[in-house]
N, C-alpha and C positions, 0 to 999 in steps of 0.2 A: 267292576272288572277293568283293570288298567290295560288298555288296548294299544296296538302299535301306533295308530293314528294319534292317540293322546300323547304318547311318548314323543312322537315326531313334532307335535304342536309346540313343545317346549324347547326344541332344539334351536339355538341361535344360529348354528352353522349350516342351516338347511340348504344353502346354495353351494356349498363346497363339495368337492368330489368325494370326500370321505365322511359325508354327513350321514346321520342315521337314516334319513329318507332315501338317499341314493343307494345304500348297501342293503336295505331291507325291503323297501316297499315298491320301488319302481321297476321298470322292465329290465334294468341292468343289475338287479339284486344279486348279490354274490353269496352262493351257498358254500360256507366253509366247514360244514359238518364233517366230511371225510377228512379234510386236512387237520382239523382240530383233534379228532380221535387218533389219527395216525401219528401226530406229533407227540401227543401224551404217551401213547404206547411206546414210541421210540425212546422217550425220556426215561420211562420206568424200566423197560426191558432191553434197551439197546446195549450194545457192547461198548460202554464208556465208563469213565470213572464216576461222573456225576449222574446217577440214576435216581432223579427226583424231579419234582416240579413244585412251583408255588402258584396257586390260583386264587384270584380275588373275585368273588361273585357279589353283585349288588343289584338292587332293583326295588320297585315299589312293593307294598304289601299285596299279597295274593297272587304273585307271579311265580310261585313255587321255587324260590331260591334254594331252600333246604332240600327239596326234591332233586334238583339238579346236582347239588353237592353229594347227596346220598348215592345217586345213580353212578357218578364218576367214581366215587370211593368203592362201591361194591363191584363195579365192572373191572377196575384195574387192580383191586386188591380183594380177591375172593374171601380172604379171612378177615376182612375189615369187620369190627364189632363195635357195639355201643360204647364200650369203655374208651374208645379212641375219639369220642365226640366231646368237645369241651364247651361248656356254657358260660365260662367266665375266664378271665386271664389267670386267675389263681389256679383254676382247674387245669390250664395248659401245662403249668409247671409240674403238677402231679402226674399227668399223663406222660410227659417227656421223660420223667425218671424211670418209667417202665416200658418205654417204646423202643423196640429193637430197631436197628438200622434198616433202611429201605422199606419202612412202613409209613402209613399215612395218619396224620392228625387232622381232624376237622373241627374248626371253631365256628360256632353259630352265634352271631350277635343279632338279637331280635329287636333291639331298641336303637333309636337314633341317638347321637351324642352331639353336643354343640359346644362352641366356645373353647375355653382352655381345656375342658375335658376331652374334646375330640382330638386335640393335638397330643395330649397325653396318651390316649388310646392308640393313635397312629404310631407314635414312637415305640410304645410297648409291643404292638403287633409286629412292627418291622424288626425289633430286637429278637422276638421269638422266631420270626421267619429266618433270620440269619443263623440262629442257633440250630434250627431244624435242618437247614441246608448243610451246615457243618457236619451234622450227624447223618447225612444222607437220607433224611426223612422228607417225604412230600407233605405239603401243607395246603389245605383248602380253608380260606377265610371268607365268611359270609356276613354281610351287614346291609341295612336298608339304603344307606346313602353312599354316594361316591367319595372316595378318599384316594389321593395320589400316593399309593404305596410303592416304595422303591424296592427293587430287586424281586418283583413278581413276574413270572413268565407270561401269564395270561390275565386279562380282565374280561369277565363276562357280565353283561348287563341283561338281566331277565326283563323281557318286554311284555310277553303275553302268555297266559296259560289257558289251554283248551281243556276244561275239566272233563268233558265227555270222552275225548280221545286220549287224554293224559299226555298231551304234547306241549312242551315249553319251547317258545322261540326266544333265543338270546341274540344280542349283538356282541360280536367279538371285537374287542378294542385292542389297539396297539398300545402297550404299556409305556412306550417311549413318547408317543405324541398324543395319546388319548383319542386319536381319530378312530373311526369305525372301519374295520376291515371287511366285514360281511356278517352273515347270520349263521347261527348254529341251532339246529333243532334237536331236542332231547325227547325221547319216548320213555315216560316214567312207568309204563305198564309192567316191565320186568320186576320193579321193586315195589310196586304199589301194594301197600298193606301186607308185605311180607313180614317175617318175624322180626328182622332188624328194624324195619320202619316202625313197627308197633313199639319196640323197645325205645326207639328214639323219641317217639311221641310222649311216652311215659316220662322219660328223663327230662324232656323240654317242659312239659306241663308241671312237673314237680319243681323245677327250677323257677318257672314263672310264678308259681304260687308262693314259693319261698321269698322271692324278691318282693312280690306284691305285699305279703304279710309284713315284711320288715320295713317297708316304705310307707304304708298307709298311715301309720302313726305320725310320720314326719311331714306328711302332705297337708299343706294348708290350701285347700281348694279355692277358698275365697281370695286369698292373696294372689295366687297364680292367675285366677280368673280376672281379677281387676287389672292385673298387669297386662293381660292380653287385650282387654277392652281398651286400655289406654293406647295401644299401638295404632298408628295411622291406618294399617291394613284392615283394622277391624271394621271400618265403614263398608268394606266390600262384602261383608257377610250380612249386611242389613238390607232388606228390601222393603219397599213401600207398595202396598196393595192399591188397587183402584179406589177403594173406600178410604184411603188415607191411613190405613193401619200399618204400623211398622212390625216387621217379623224378622226372625233369624233364619238364614238359609243353612239348614243343618249340615249339608255336605261341605259347604264352604267353611263353616265353623270348625268342623272336625279337621279339615285340611290345614287350617290356620293353627289350631291347637297342636296338631301333630308336628308342624314345622317350627313353632315358636316356644313350645313348653320345654321344661327341662327333660332330662333323660328318664322318661317314665315309661311304664308298660302301656300296652294298648288299652287295657282296662282302666288304668289311671287317667289316660288322656280322655277316654270317654266320660269319666267322672268329672274332669275339669270342664268338658264341653257342656255337660248338664248343669253344672254350677254356674257357668256363664249365662245360660238361658234364664236361670233363676234371678241372677243379678240384673240382667237386662229387663226382665218383666217388672222388677221392683223399681227400676231407675230409668225408665224409658226416656222421659223428657230430658233428664240431665245428660244421658249418653248421646242422644240425638243432637243436643246443643253443643256438647263437647266435640262432636265430629262434624259440626256445621251442616247438619242434614235438616232441611225444612220439610215439614209435613203440611200439605194443603188438602183440605177436605173436598 
């Protein structure tokens, strides 16, 4: 479970006034929940020309990003339905062709993207966001990692999900400065396992299975595994026991694979991690020498 303290640990700006620590965890934490909902409602239902919003949601796996997006969509747009949820950029275009003005489109990106592909994705999403704004449509975009999206009204970073109470805590970011303004809490109980949530899960699982099936044939697990083993960071996933045995730290390995592998599904990243363990067991001495790790009995 990705906790608030874990998120804070990786914040470089922890001593700044708008750091994640200062707006979420200390005695001066700023609760922006009412402000956030009030502003969204005014944007959608206010007496103005531009009745729409663009919202970017990002965060680690298991922090209920999709749940937050679904809750906002269903709360502000009671007629929101599963056909308005896109699982790919190609799917966005098909939905836009049938989306009336002042309705919402939700795009859920469940994979990370890196390098040139990430820049292409960013440009594509920003282009779609502009088109949706021109059509007076609202847009919620969800992905695992942070991207500086232009022309978005809000950035939400999911921090922690309480599965027992179905509460998600998010950090509200200033899209102009990327600094943290405060926290927003979302209660997912109203939508948990309702009809639309069940439809969404079926659509998502179907898409994941399709992607996985199409990509498994192209996936060279050994090549990707060797590439990750060659990285300097790989030495951090190796531990030496008191008896002088070398072992892989499973959690650290999965984190490294998730961060450094190509744009793969979660299942494929797990496959790569397992392949790395096999390669390591068969080439322990060579890999230890490669990373200048000495083993003393």
